[in-house]
C-alpha positions in Angstrom: 116.7 143.4 135.0 115.3 143.5 131.5 118.4 141.7 130.0 118.2 139.0 132.6 114.7 138.2 131.6 115.7 138.0 127.9 118.6 135.7 128.8 116.3 133.5 130.8 113.9 133.2 127.9 116.8 132.3 125.5 118.2 129.7 127.9 114.7 128.1 128.2 114.4 128.1 124.4 117.8 126.5 124.0 116.9 123.9 126.6 113.6 123.1 124.8 115.5 122.6 121.6 118.0 120.3 123.4 115.1 118.2 124.9 113.5 117.9 121.4 116.8 116.9 119.9 117.2 114.2 122.5 113.7 112.9 121.8 114.4 112.4 118.1 115.0 108.8 117.4 118.3 107.5 116.2 118.0 105.8 112.8 120.2 103.0 111.4 119.5 102.0 107.8 121.2 98.6 107.0 121.4 97.5 103.4 123.1 94.4 102.0 124.1 93.9 98.4 122.3 91.3 96.2 120.8 89.4 99.2 117.9 87.4 98.0 114.8 88.0 100.2 114.5 84.3 101.4 118.1 83.7 102.2 117.7 84.1 105.9 115.9 82.2 108.7 113.2 84.7 109.4 112.0 84.4 105.8 111.6 80.6 106.1 115.1 79.2 105.4 116.7 78.2 108.7 119.6 76.7 106.8 120.8 80.3 106.3 122.2 80.9 109.8 121.0 84.4 110.6 120.1 84.4 114.4 120.6 88.1 115.0 118.5 89.2 112.0 115.9 86.6 113.0 115.8 88.2 116.4 115.4 91.6 114.9 112.5 90.3 112.9 110.9 88.6 115.9 111.0 91.9 117.9 110.2 94.3 115.0 107.9 94.4 112.0 108.7 92.0 109.1 107.2 92.8 105.7 106.1 89.8 103.6 105.1 91.9 100.5 108.0 94.4 100.1 109.1 95.0 96.6 111.9 96.9 94.9 110.9 99.7 92.6 113.9 98.7 90.6 116.1 95.7 91.1 119.7 96.7 90.3 122.1 98.4 92.6 122.7 102.0 91.4 119.2 103.1 90.7 117.8 101.1 93.6 120.1 102.9 96.1 119.1 106.3 94.6 115.5 105.3 94.9 115.8 104.5 98.6 117.7 107.7 99.4 115.5 110.0 97.4 112.1 108.3 97.5 111.8 108.5 93.7 111.3 105.9 91.0 114.1 105.1 88.5 112.2 106.6 85.6 111.9 109.8 87.6 115.4 110.3 89.1 117.0 108.9 85.9 120.1 107.6 87.6 121.1 104.2 86.2 123.7 102.3 84.3 122.6 102.8 80.7 121.1 105.4 78.4 118.8 107.1 78.3 118.5 106.9 82.1 122.3 107.3 82.7 122.6 110.5 84.7 124.5 111.1 87.9 122.5 112.5 90.8 122.8 116.3 91.1 123.7 118.0 94.4 120.3 119.7 94.2 118.5 116.4 94.1 120.8 114.9 96.7 119.9 117.8 99.0 116.4 116.4 99.1 117.5 112.9 100.1 116.8 111.6 103.6 120.4 112.0 104.9 120.6 115.6 103.7 117.3 116.6 105.2 118.1 114.9 108.5 121.4 116.7 108.6 119.5 120.0 108.4 117.4 118.9 111.3 120.4 118.5 113.6 121.2 114.9 113.0 124.7 113.6 113.0 124.9 111.7 109.7 127.1 108.8 108.7 127.6 106.6 105.7 129.6 103.3 105.6 130.1 100.9 102.7 129.1 100.9 99.1 127.7 104.2 97.9 126.9 102.7 94.5 126.1 106.0 92.7 127.8 109.3 92.0 126.7 112.8 93.0 127.9 115.7 90.9 127.2 119.5 91.0 124.7 119.0 88.1 123.3 115.9 86.6 125.6 114.7 83.9 126.1 111.6 81.7 127.4 109.0 81.9 126.4 108.0 85.4 129.7 106.1 85.9 132.5 108.6 85.8 136.1 107.4 86.4 136.2 109.3 89.7 133.5 110.2 92.3 135.0 113.0 94.4 132.7 112.0 97.3 134.3 114.5 99.8 133.7 117.4 97.4 130.2 116.4 96.5 128.6 114.9 99.6 131.0 116.1 102.3 128.6 118.7 103.5 125.9 116.0 104.0 127.8 113.3 105.9 129.7 114.0 109.1 131.3 110.5 109.0 132.1 108.6 105.8 133.9 105.4 105.1 132.9 104.3 101.6 133.4 103.9 97.9 131.5 103.5 94.7 131.6 99.7 94.5 134.4 98.1 96.4 136.9 99.0 99.1 139.7 98.7 96.6 138.2 101.3 94.2 138.4 104.9 95.4 137.7 104.2 99.1 137.4 107.5 101.0 137.2 108.2 104.8 136.5 111.3 106.9 137.1 112.8 109.4 140.5 112.5 107.9 142.3 112.9 111.2 140.4 109.9 112.8 143.2 107.5 113.5 140.9 104.6 114.5 139.0 104.9 111.3 142.2 104.9 109.3 143.3 101.8 111.1 140.1 99.9 110.4 140.7 100.3 106.7 144.5 99.9 106.7 145.3 97.7 103.7 147.8 95.3 105.4 145.5 94.4 108.3 145.5 90.7 109.0 142.6 88.3 109.7 139.9 90.7 108.6 137.5 91.1 105.7 135.2 93.7 104.2 132.2 92.8 106.2 134.1 92.7 109.5 135.6 96.1 108.7 132.2 97.5 108.0 131.1 96.2 111.4 134.1 97.9 113.1 133.3 101.2 111.4 129.7 100.9 112.6 130.8 100.5 116.2 133.3 103.3 115.9 130.6 105.7 114.6 128.5 104.9 117.7 131.5 105.3 120.0 132.2 108.8 118.6 128.6 110.1 118.5 128.0 113.1 120.8 125.8 112.0 123.8 122.9 114.4 123.2 122.9 114.4 119.4 120.5 112.1 117.4 122.2 110.3 114.5 121.3 108.7 111.2 123.7 106.1 110.0 123.3 104.5 106.6 125.3 101.3 106.2 125.6 99.6 102.8 127.4 96.3 103.2 129.5 95.1 100.2 128.3 91.6 101.1 126.7 89.4 100.0 127.7 90.2 96.4 130.7 88.5 94.8 131.7 85.1 95.8 135.5 85.1 95.0 137.9 84.1 97.7 139.0 87.5 98.9 135.4 88.4 99.9 134.9 85.3 102.1 135.7 85.4 105.8 136.8 81.8 105.9 136.2 81.0 109.6 132.5 81.6 108.9 132.6 79.3 105.9 133.2 76.1 108.0 129.6 75.7 108.9 128.6 75.4 105.3 131.6 73.7 103.8 130.0 70.2 103.7 126.4 71.3 103.7 124.0 70.9 100.7 121.6 73.8 100.7 118.0 73.6 99.4 117.6 74.1 95.7 114.7 76.3 94.7 111.7 74.5 93.2 111.8 76.7 90.1 115.5 76.1 89.5 116.0 74.7 86.0 119.0 74.0 83.8 117.4 75.9 81.0 114.1 77.7 80.9 112.3 77.3 77.6 109.4 79.5 78.7 111.5 82.7 78.9 110.7 85.2 76.1 113.2 84.9 73.2 114.3 88.5 73.6 115.3 87.6 77.2 117.0 84.3 76.4 119.0 86.0 73.6 120.0 89.2 75.2 119.7 89.2 79.1 123.0 88.4 80.9 121.2 86.4 83.5 120.8 83.5 81.0 124.5 83.4 80.2 125.6 83.8 83.8 123.3 81.0 84.9 125.0 78.6 82.4 128.4 79.7 83.8 127.6 79.9 87.5 124.5 78.1 88.7 123.3 75.6 86.0 124.6 72.4 87.7 124.1 71.1 91.2 127.9 71.5 91.9 128.0 75.1 90.7 124.8 76.0 92.6 126.0 74.6 95.9 129.4 76.3 95.6 127.8 79.7 95.0 125.1 79.5 97.6 127.4 78.2 100.3 129.5 81.4 99.8 126.4 83.6 99.7 125.3 82.0 103.0 128.7 82.6 104.5 128.6 86.2 103.7 125.0 86.5 105.0 126.2 85.0 108.3 129.1 87.5 108.4 126.6 90.3 108.0 124.4 88.8 110.7 127.4 88.8 113.1 127.8 92.5 112.6 124.1 93.0 113.3 124.6 91.2 116.6 127.6 93.4 117.5 125.5 96.5 116.6 122.7 95.5 119.0 125.2 94.8 121.8 126.8 98.2 121.3 123.4 100.0 121.3 122.5 98.2 124.6 125.9 99.0 126.1 125.6 102.7 125.3 121.9 102.7 126.4 120.8 103.8 122.9 118.6 100.9 121.8 115.5 102.3 123.4 115.6 105.3 121.2 116.8 103.8 118.0 115.0 102.6 114.8 116.8 99.9 112.8 115.8 99.2 109.2 117.2 96.1 107.4 116.8 95.4 103.7 118.9 94.8 100.5 119.3 96.7 97.2 118.0 93.9 95.0 117.5 90.2 94.9 119.2 87.5 92.8 118.0 84.5 90.9 120.6 81.9 91.9 119.3 79.5 89.1 115.6 80.2 89.6 113.8 80.5 86.2 117.1 79.4 84.6 118.6 82.7 85.5 121.4 84.3 87.5 121.8 88.0 88.2 118.8 90.3 89.0 116.9 93.1 87.2 114.1 91.1 85.6 110.7 91.3 87.3 110.3 87.8 88.8 110.1 87.7 92.6 113.6 86.3 93.2 114.9 89.6 91.8 112.2 92.1 92.9 110.9 90.9 96.2 112.7 92.5 99.1 113.5 91.5 102.7 112.4 94.3 105.0 112.5 94.5 108.7 111.8 97.6 110.8 112.6 97.5 114.5 111.7 100.5 116.8 113.4 100.4 120.2 110.9 103.0 121.5 108.1 100.4 121.3 107.4 97.3 123.3 107.6 93.9 121.7 103.8 93.7 122.1 103.5 96.8 119.9 105.6 95.3 117.1 106.8 91.7 116.8 104.4 91.0 113.9 104.5 90.2 110.2 102.9 92.6 107.8 101.1 91.8 104.5 100.6 95.3 103.1 102.2 96.0 99.7 105.2 98.3 100.2 108.0 99.5 98.0 111.6 100.5 98.2 110.5 104.0 97.2 108.8 104.2 100.6 112.1 104.1 102.5 113.0 107.8 102.4 109.6 109.2 103.3 109.3 106.7 106.1 112.7 107.5 107.6 111.8 111.2 107.5 108.5 110.6 109.2 110.1 108.6 111.9 112.3 111.6 112.6 109.3 114.0 112.6 110.4 115.6 109.3 108.1 116.3 106.4 108.9 114.7 103.1 109.6 117.0 100.2 107.1 117.1 97.2 109.8 115.3 95.1 109.4 112.1 97.0 107.0 109.6 95.4 106.9 106.9 98.1 104.5 106.6 101.0 105.1 106.9 104.8 104.9 103.5 106.5 104.6 104.7 110.1 100.9 104.1 110.4 101.4 100.5 109.2 104.2 100.2 111.8 101.8 101.6 114.4 99.0 99.4 113.2 96.7 102.4 112.8 96.7 102.4 109.0 93.2 102.1 107.4 94.1 99.4 104.9 91.2 100.3 102.6 93.1 103.6 102.1 96.4 101.9 101.4 97.8 101.3 97.9 96.4 98.3 96.0 99.5 97.9 93.8 103.3 98.6 93.7 105.1 99.7 90.5 108.4 98.1 89.5 110.6 98.5 86.4 113.8 97.2 84.8 115.6 99.7 82.5 118.9 97.8 82.2 120.2 96.4 78.9 123.5 94.7 79.1 124.4 95.6 75.5 124.0 99.3 76.4 126.2 98.9 79.5 129.2 98.0 77.4 128.6 101.1 75.3 128.0 103.5 78.2 131.1 105.8 77.5 130.4 106.3 73.9 129.0 109.7 72.8 126.3 108.2 70.5 124.7 106.1 73.2 121.2 107.4 72.4 121.6 106.2 68.8 122.9 102.8 69.9 119.9 102.6 72.2 117.4 103.5 69.4 119.0 100.8 67.2 118.6 98.1 69.9 114.9 99.0 70.2 114.4 99.1 66.4 116.1 95.6 66.1 113.8 94.2 68.8 116.6 93.6 71.3 115.2 95.6 74.2 113.9 93.7 77.2 113.1 96.8 79.3 110.0 96.1 81.3 107.7 97.5 83.9 104.7 96.2 85.8 102.8 96.0 89.0 102.2 93.7 91.9 98.7 93.6 93.4 97.5 91.5 96.3 96.8 88.5 94.0 98.5 89.2 90.7 101.7 90.3 89.1 101.7 91.8 85.6 104.6 93.1 83.6 105.3 94.0 80.0 108.4 94.2 77.8 107.1 97.5 76.4 109.9 98.3 73.9 109.5 95.0 72.1 107.3 94.7 69.0 104.9 93.2 69.6 104.8 93.9 73.3 105.3 90.8 75.4 103.2 90.4 78.5 103.4 88.1 81.6 100.7 87.6 84.1 100.9 85.5 87.3 98.4 84.5 89.9 100.7 84.9 92.9 98.3 83.3 95.4 98.2 80.1 93.5 101.4 80.3 91.5 104.0 82.0 93.8 106.9 80.5 91.8 105.6 82.2 88.6 105.5 79.1 86.5 102.2 79.6 84.6 102.0 82.8 82.5 98.3 83.6 82.2 98.6 86.5 79.7 97.1 84.3 76.9 94.4 82.8 79.1 90.9 83.8 77.9 89.6 83.5 81.4 92.0 86.2 82.6 91.5 88.7 79.7 89.7 91.2 81.8 92.2 91.0 84.6 95.0 91.4 82.0 93.4 94.5 80.5 92.8 96.1 84.0 96.4 95.5 85.1 97.8 96.7 81.7 95.9 99.9 82.1 96.8 100.4 85.7 100.5 99.8 84.9 100.4 102.5 82.2 98.6 104.9 84.5 101.2 104.4 87.3 104.0 104.8 84.8 102.8 108.1 83.5 102.4 109.4 87.1 106.0 108.8 88.0 107.7 110.4 84.9 109.8 113.5 85.6 108.6 117.0 84.8 112.0 118.6 85.0 113.5 120.4 82.0 117.0 119.0 82.3 115.8 115.5 81.2 
């Protein structure tokens, strides 16, 4: 009799756990590569044909003041997975922040923590960074060994460091459908469509009563060469002239000399976007890839509805960084103008009615907020290592805005001259020489409700830029030398330094 009571208690306990597991929301994190924030209909440019993303925006929460903590792929991806700033996690392309991410630090990322909470975890697409047993330099080893280093975190994996043709790995290894999706000789397919197929296969193979967290990093819309374009999607743009940004210029005389002489965005603009013909060719191809991604979002939504999963699924849509596309006389990203650092961000929660969401949000948010927000949505506490903020009260419209942040911090630690030297043993000496010779354009700064301030802090003398974003959203009039703005300049300068000091690491290994 006594044993039957014990067994009854155990069964009730297990049943309770099962109910709680079913109540946990599924989470799908969708990230594109190099997709400029305004290159979609829901952000004001209907010429970019993105009906499914636009619908997601209309039914979810669309953030109009989301910013990247860092606007280049590797550190940006680590920031979003770990909830830590670039200067803190120190994972980037160039010295001195050129470490891999240790397994210890990855164990505090949102996928690893959700895995511990019973979630089935998946990753599809461009990983973009390397995890190793301990943090080592350089951050770009020749091989990544994803199965060995993150195999315990992801139940389902179909990805690589940068492209499908470079070290692509899949597991479960015995999954024939997954193998077929990525078979090299497949006809009439492309990288974005394959990503979409893998997404659907992940959903088809998920156990009925297990919550899941799927992280998808599209290879699109980066790269515009022929093999990355799904040509049936190109036809709608082939003879279409897309809008040229108002701050597009052939050459920007207002850029600081250190930027004009050293940043790769200036050279790449001359090569790729400095004439009308070059600009249209590029942007048509970016638009095509954006549409290919949009089609996969549509298929995802249909599958979730078909499997009756949508009402318990949260979908987050963003990118890893922006891209200038000729704005400011620049191509590429990294630098702290909006075309690079402003992010698209849409969060849809199937548990809510359209009346409870379906709005646009002006609060200042950062890419460093992604990990703590994902954990909060799953009812999991964020570890002390995370530096971002939980957005769930903003999503619920219960956040006291007077208690919300009044600025977001952003930084650019990339120097192209250091990238070409990244495998040399004396990289720290090379870095010191660049700084000494006044060739560093590393910068950091903040965005407030009205202003943006940033400083090239390794240059001597320091170079500052200040913009009134309410009256000058295209960042054409630098107010750093304006006597009327001297007090604002000092205030933002001091706040930037304070925020920077607060994010620096305390760990001995760095």
